[in-house]
N, C-alpha and C positions, 0 to 999 in steps of 0.2 A: 504494498500499499504506498501511494506516494504520500509526504508531506504535503500540509495544507499551504498553499500558495500566499505570499507576502500579502498581498491586497485584498485578501479575502474578509478583513475587518472593513475595509475602505470604499471598494468599487461596488457601488448597486448592482443588485441581480439583475435589474431591467437592462443596466449597460453591460453585461455579462451575455447576458442572451441576445441583445442588436445583435453580436458578431456571429450569433449562431446559425446563420441563413449564407453567409459567404464564408466563414471559417473554420476549420476545427474545433471542438470544445476545448476550454481552458484546462481541462482535465485530462488531454490527449498523451497517449505515450510518448515517449521522446523518441526524434528522430535526428539521426546523426549518422555521420560515416565511420571509416574504420581508421582513419589514421589523425588524431589530434594534436593541438599544439595549443598550450597554453598562452594567453595576451595577459599581461598584467599593465593596467592603465593608471599610471600617475600615482602610484602609493609612494608618495614622497612626502617631507615633514610638510610641507607649505598647505598640503590636502589632507593630512591625518591631524595634524596637531592644531589646536586650539590657539596656540601661542602665534600663529601665522594669520594675517589678516583672510585668507581662503582656506584656512583649515577647520575641523571640526571633530575633537576631540572624541565626544560621546558615541560617535557611530566610527569615526576613522580607526579606533584602536582595537575595537572588536572584529574589524575588517579586516586590519592586517593579522591578527590570530588565524581567522578563517584563511586567508590568503597561504599562511604558513602551512597550516592541515595539508591544503590544496598540494603545495608546492612539494612539500615532503611526498606524498604519493606519489606527484608526478615525477619527481628527479628519481624516486626508487623505480619506476617502472620505465626510464628515457625516454617521456617524452618530450619534446623540445618546449623549451618555455622563452618568451620576449618580454622583454618589459619598455614602457615608455617613459619619457621622462621630457622636459623642454630641449634643454643644452647640453652637448659635454662639460663645459664650465657652469657649475651651479652659481656661481659669481657673475653670471655674465647678465650685463646690462641692458635690456632690449632700447632699440630704437623704435621710434612710432609706427614706423612701416612693419618691424617684427612682432610688435604687438597687436597689430590689426584693429580691427572696426568692434573687439569687445566693448560691451556697455559697463566694463567698469572702471574707466580710465579714471575716475575719481575716486577711487578705494583709496583707502589709508596704506600709506607705504610701510615697507615691514620695519617692525621695531629696529632702533639702534640697538647692536650689541647682540643681537640674534644670529645665528648660524645661518648660513643660506639655506633657503627652505626648498630649491630644485634638488633634493637630494634623496634617492630611494631609503626607504626605511630600514636599520640596521637587520632585523629580524627578516629581513626579504631580500637580502644583498644577493644580487646576482652571482651566481659560480663563473667561472672563466669562461665555459663552454655555453654561456646564455648572452644573447643580443639585446642590447639597449638600443631604443629605436629612438632617433632626437627628432620633434616633432612640432619644434619651436612653441609658437603660441597657438596653434591650429587645435581644435579638438580630438580630431581623428587620427589614430596612429597609422592609417593608411595614405593619407591627404599628403602627398609630395613628398613620400617615404620608400624605400624598397620594399616594405612589410610583404607586401601580397608576392611578389618576386624570391623573396625567402622562403616563404610558407610554400610555393610552389617546388621550389628546389627540394625539399624535404618530402614532396609525394603529398602534404597535409590537405585533409579534405573537411576537416572541423576544427573550429576555433572555440576554446572555452573562453570568455572576454570575462574580468574579474576589474575590481578597482574602482576609482573615485574620478570624478561623481556619475552616479547613474545616471543623474538627469543632462549630462555636459558629455564629457569625453568618453564614457562607457557607453553613452547611445551612438554617440558620433562614431566610434569606432566599430558598434554593431553591425550600424547601418551601411558603413563600406564594407565591412567582410560579407554581408547579405548581397551588395550589389557586386561584389567579385566572385558569386556566385560558392560562398562556403558555407556549411552548416555552421551555427553559432548556437553558442549551450550557454545560460549565463547561472551559475551559480548562486544564489541570491544572497546567503550569507556574506559573499567574497564581493559585495559592490555595496556601497554606501553614498550617504547626500548629506548636506547639510538640512534639507527638509525632507521630513518622512512622507510628506503628500506627494511631492515631487519623485520621490524615491519609489513608493507602492505604486503610482500613475503609470509611471515611466517603465518597471516593470511587467507588469498588466499590458500595455501597449504593445511592448516588444515581443512579448510571449505570442500576443493575438497575432503578430504579423510576421515577424523576422527572426524569431528565435526560439528555443525553448529555455523558459526559466525553470529550473529545477532545486532541489537541495543540495549543501555540499557533499552530504552521504549520494546521494543518485547519482553524480559526480564523479566522485571518486568509483563508484561501482561499475559506472561506465568505462571509466579509464583501465580499470583489469579487465574488461571485457574484450578490449581494443589491444591488448599486448598479452603475448604468449607467455612469456618468463620475464621475470624481473631482472634488472642488470644487475651484475654482482659488482659489489665496490671493494 
């Protein structure tokens, strides 16, 4: 039996029913391919920790722990893992054209004395054979990056998208993965947002159109089903 969906306490039953005539049911079985990769989106201090203007510790740190559990399983099975962040240099100062048209131009600057925020949290530090995708200020891990080509080289047909934030960079990466014809799986414990309404509504919307939103346990079970033998360390 699958776990309850994270939006079950928010989305009205009439809204769920409104999808029934054109889409599969919200409680449908997961559909995915046979070769998966993990894409960990922007699990950096800037998004995880409330010390930073864009961070939200209340949901960010639990998301870190869920991602750590997923990565432990993926790494033991030899599943490819990719990360995204803004720039190679976490201290990079963006020019206006690099920041783009975000509606946060007036947001408060990072407090003085705080370490650079564009740093993947220590708990999730990439290993030497895991690639970091530098996507600048764009929300999608695919936009203007070689990510799709790298996944194709590894014969990946399914991406498991995690990270922050659900309504922003996770959603954008999910849509671009969908448009590149990858199956998409989102373990809901491994994604987080500042707004819980945005988090739940976006998970519901993505589940009904572009992805399979399932539990972390179901995701790990799926990974085991795709790998014959674990990697011996």
